C-alpha positions in Angstrom: 9.2 -1.5 11.2 11.4 -4.2 9.7 13.1 -3.5 6.4 11.8 -5.4 3.5 15.6 -6.4 2.5 19.0 -5.8 4.5 19.5 -2.9 2.2 16.6 -0.9 3.5 17.4 1.2 6.7 15.0 1.1 9.7 13.6 4.5 10.0 11.2 6.0 12.6 9.0 9.0 12.3 12.0 11.0 14.3 14.4 10.0 11.7 12.0 11.5 9.2 11.6 14.6 11.1 15.5 14.8 11.1 16.0 14.4 7.6 13.2 16.9 6.4 14.9 19.5 8.8 18.2 18.6 7.4 16.8 19.4 3.9 14.9 22.4 4.7 15.6 23.7 8.0 13.0 24.2 10.9 10.3 25.2 8.5 8.1 23.3 7.2 7.1 21.4 10.0 6.3 17.3 9.3 2.6 17.0 10.3 2.5 13.2 9.5 4.5 10.4 7.7 4.5 6.7 7.0 6.4 4.0 4.8 5.8 3.5 1.3 5.9 -0.3 0.1 6.9 -1.6 -3.2 10.7 -1.3 -3.2 13.5 -3.5 -2.1 16.4 -1.1 -2.2 16.1 2.1 -0.4 14.1 2.9 2.5 11.0 5.1 1.3 8.5 7.0 3.4 6.1 9.7 2.6 5.8 12.7 4.7 3.0 15.6 5.0 4.6 19.1 5.5 2.8 22.2 6.9 0.3 23.4 4.0 -0.6 20.1 3.1 2.4 19.5 1.1 3.5 15.8 0.4 7.0 14.9 -0.2 8.8 11.4 -0.7 11.8 10.5 1.3 14.0 8.0 0.2 17.2 7.0 2.1 20.2 5.0 0.9 21.2 1.7 2.4 23.3 1.7 5.7 27.1 1.8 4.9 27.5 -1.6 6.2 25.0 -3.2 3.4 26.8 -5.0 0.7 25.5 -4.0 -2.8 26.0 -5.1 -6.3 28.7 -3.4 -8.6 26.0 -1.5 -10.7 24.1 0.0 -7.2 26.7 2.4 -6.6 25.6 6.1 -5.7 21.9 5.2 -7.0 20.1 8.0 -5.0 22.4 10.6 -6.6 21.9 8.8 -10.1 18.2 9.1 -9.4 18.4 12.8 -8.6 20.3 13.2 -11.9 17.7 11.3 -14.0 14.5 13.2 -12.4 16.4 16.6 -13.2 17.5 15.5 -16.6 13.7 14.4 -17.6 12.2 17.5 -16.1 14.5 19.6 -18.4 14.7 17.5 -21.4 11.2 15.8 -21.7 9.0 17.9 -19.4 6.2 15.9 -20.9 7.0 13.0 -18.9 5.8 13.2 -15.3 8.6 12.6 -12.8 8.8 13.8 -9.5 10.5 17.2 -8.7 13.8 17.0 -6.9 13.6 18.9 -3.7 16.9 18.2 -1.9 19.5 15.5 -2.1 21.9 15.3 0.9 24.9 13.4 2.5 25.6 13.5 6.2 27.9 11.5 8.4 25.1 10.9 10.9 22.2 10.8 8.6 23.6 8.8 5.6 22.4 9.9 2.2 18.8 10.7 1.2 16.7 12.3 -1.6 13.7 14.1 -1.2 11.1 14.5 -4.1 7.5 15.9 -4.5 4.9 13.2 -4.1 2.9 12.8 -7.2 -0.6 11.9 -7.4 -2.2 8.8 -8.6 -1.6 5.0 -7.5 0.7 2.4 -8.9 -0.6 0.0 -11.7 -1.1 -2.9 -9.7 -3.6 -1.2 -7.4 -5.7 0.1 -10.2 -9.6 -1.2 -10.2 -10.4 -0.3 -13.8 -9.1 -0.3 -17.3 -5.3 0.1 -17.6 -4.9 0.1 -21.1 -4.9 3.9 -21.7 -2.0 4.2 -19.0 0.1 1.6 -20.5 -0.2 3.2 -23.9 0.8 6.3 -22.3 3.7 4.7 -20.6 4.7 3.8 -24.2 4.6 7.2 -25.4 6.4 8.6 -22.3 9.4 5.9 -23.0 9.5 7.0 -26.8 9.9 10.7 -25.5 12.9 9.5 -23.2 14.5 7.5 -25.9 14.8 10.9 -27.8 17.5 11.9 -25.0 21.0 10.8 -26.1 24.0 10.5 -23.8 27.9 11.1 -24.2 28.5 7.2 -24.3 26.7 3.9 -23.6 26.0 2.5 -20.1 25.8 4.0 -16.6 27.0 7.8 -16.0 29.3 9.5 -13.5 32.3 7.2 -14.1 30.3 4.1 -13.6 30.4 1.0 -16.0 30.0 2.2 -19.6 32.0 2.6 -22.8 32.0 3.6 -26.4 30.1 0.9 -28.0 27.0 -1.0 -27.1 28.6 -4.3 -27.1 31.6 -3.4 -24.9 29.1 -1.9 -22.2 26.7 -4.7 -22.4 29.6 -7.3 -21.9 30.8 -5.4 -19.0 27.5 -5.1 -17.4 26.9 -8.8 -17.9 30.4 -9.5 -16.4 29.8 -7.3 -13.3 26.5 -9.2 -12.7 28.5 -12.7 -13.0 31.2 -11.2 -10.6 28.3 -10.2 -8.0 26.9 -14.0 -8.6 30.3 -15.1 -7.8 30.6 -13.0 -4.7 27.4 -14.0 -3.4 27.7 -17.5 -4.2 24.5 -17.6 -6.4 23.6 -20.6 -8.1 23.0 -20.0 -11.5 21.0 -22.7 -14.1 24.2 -22.8 -16.4 27.8 -21.9 -16.0 28.9 -18.2 -16.2 31.1 -19.1 -19.1 27.7 -19.8 -21.1 26.2 -16.3 -20.5 29.5 -14.8 -21.8 29.9 -16.9 -24.9 26.3 -16.0 -26.0 26.9 -12.4 -25.3 30.2 -12.3 -27.3 28.5 -14.3 -30.2 26.1 -11.2 -30.6 28.7 -8.5 -30.5 28.2 -7.6 -34.0 24.3 -7.2 -33.7 24.7 -5.2 -30.6 26.9 -2.7 -32.3 24.2 -2.2 -34.7 23.0 0.3 -32.1 25.0 3.4 -32.5 23.3 6.0 -30.3 23.1 5.8 -26.6 19.5 6.4 -25.9 18.4 7.3 -22.3 16.7 4.4 -20.7 14.8 4.1 -17.4 15.2 0.4 -17.3 12.9 -0.3 -14.4 9.5 0.4 -15.7 7.5 -2.5 -14.3 4.2 -1.7 -13.2 4.8 -0.4 -9.6 6.9 2.5 -11.0 4.0 3.6 -13.0 1.4 6.0 -11.3 -2.1 6.6 -12.7 -5.1 8.6 -12.0 -8.5 9.4 -13.4 -8.9 12.0 -16.0 -11.8 14.2 -16.6 -13.4 11.5 -18.7 -13.0 9.2 -15.6 -10.5 7.0 -17.5 -7.3 6.3 -15.8 -4.2 8.0 -17.3 -0.4 8.2 -16.5 0.5 10.6 -14.1 4.0 9.6 -12.9 7.0 7.5 -13.4 9.4 6.9 -10.5 12.3 5.4 -9.3 14.7 6.5 -12.1 17.9 5.4 -10.1 18.8 2.7 -12.4 19.0 4.5 -15.7 21.5 4.2 -18.2 22.4 4.8 -21.8 21.8 2.1 -24.6 19.6 0.3 -27.0 15.9 1.4 -26.9 14.9 -2.3 -27.1 16.0 -2.8 -23.6 13.4 -0.6 -22.0 10.6 -3.2 -24.0 11.3 -5.6 -21.4 10.4 -4.3 -17.8 7.1 -3.1 -18.9 6.0 -6.8 -20.1 7.8 -8.4 -17.1 8.1 -12.3 -17.7 6.6 -11.9 -21.2 8.0 -11.3 -24.6 7.4 -8.2 -26.7 7.5 -10.2 -30.0 4.7 -12.4 -28.9 2.4 -9.4 -28.1 2.9 -7.0 -30.9 -0.5 -5.2 -30.2 0.1 -4.7 -26.2 -1.1 -1.1 -25.3 2.4 -0.2 -24.5 4.0 -1.2 -27.7 1.2 0.6 -29.3 1.9 3.7 -27.5 5.4 3.4 -28.2 5.1 2.9 -31.9 2.4 5.7 -32.3 4.9 8.1 -30.5 7.6 7.2 -32.8 5.7 7.1 -35.7 7.8 4.1 -36.7 6.1 0.5 -36.8 7.9 -2.0 -34.4 9.0 -4.6 -36.6 10.3 -7.9 -34.8 12.6 -9.5 -37.3 15.5 -12.0 -36.1 17.9 -9.3 -34.9 15.3 -7.4 -32.7 14.3 -10.7 -31.4 17.8 -11.7 -30.4 18.5 -8.2 -28.9 15.0 -8.7 -26.9 16.3 -12.2 -25.8 19.7 -10.7 -24.7 18.0 -8.2 -22.4 15.6 -10.3 -21.1 18.5 -12.8 -20.0 20.1 -9.6 -18.5 16.9 -8.7 -16.4 16.5 -12.4 -15.3 19.9 -12.6 -14.4 20.2 -9.4 -12.3 17.0 -10.5 -10.8 18.6 -13.9 -9.8 21.9 -12.3 -8.4 20.3 -9.5 -6.3 18.3 -12.1 -4.2 20.8 -12.8 -1.4 21.5 -8.9 -1.1 17.6 -8.7 -0.5 17.4 -11.5 1.9 15.7 -13.7 -0.5 16.6 -17.2 -0.4 15.5 -20.6 -1.9 13.7 -21.3 1.6 11.8 -18.1 2.0 10.7 -17.7 -1.8 11.1 -20.9 -3.7 8.7 -20.0 -6.4 10.8 -16.9 -7.3 14.1 -18.9 -7.5 12.4 -21.5 -9.6 10.7 -19.1 -11.9 13.8 -17.2 -12.6 16.0 -20.3 -13.3 13.3 -21.4 -15.8 13.3 -17.9 -17.6 17.0 -17.9 -18.0 17.2 -21.4 -19.3 14.7 -20.3 -21.7 16.3 -16.9 -22.5 19.7 -18.9 -23.1 17.9 -21.2 -25.4 16.3 -18.8 -27.8 20.0 -17.4 -28.2 21.5 -20.6 -28.6 
């Protein structure tokens, strides 16, 4: 089966058997397995083991794959994230970490338990309760405080949010130069707009735990006792960092603006869980514009590494360019 992107290893059922054996030994045995779709970074398969035990196997990119600067050691980061959430916010349903391994022949991989439910885009009923649950779960995660801003384990970060956010944007602009990514405006304009908002960014004094990647495909739901869908899983925590809680209000409303939809069920669930209404004053609006710009810049810069070109996906290129121009206009 061909990978979705060059960062995804091509796996076979035999590879899955090898990785499960390297994780747990000869028992349990793999009864069945298959690929999971939806992501574009790692190769992800499900496997059913003896005793009807289902696990998810995620395999890191091959060593020859070119990655973005912030994508260093993402599988190890995901293992740390799931363990941290299980310990500090057990009410948030994340997969249990069963094994994280590295091997010269097999590479790096992560095995977790497989959570029940289906991703939000696959639901055939009312998803508002699920989105409200996600808002409440996100508020719980934001109560966890890091030692510094940014990524953990010696990756990009710093003592202040402005310095950290500037470094994150600089990394993406350096990646854009390395990959020869055409941006809708010169890189200097991104840097100038971020620098102009240093004081605003530094009103954020506490590095809150951020999932960052809470788009619909990473949210699982299943019917509750009353038949209504409720959230039962939050997956793909590999891109987590510590920073402004407002950054986590962007991906759940992908390609939209939180300030334009204050009654959105995600925002309602978040506000109810914090006990504090969300007030979209000028400072909040500007921070949200910065974080939308960051996400749209990341999605633009990562396209070549995922094998996406203007020829094979012109609509995606055009949409992200339009959104970046809008973000920059909002900030200017």
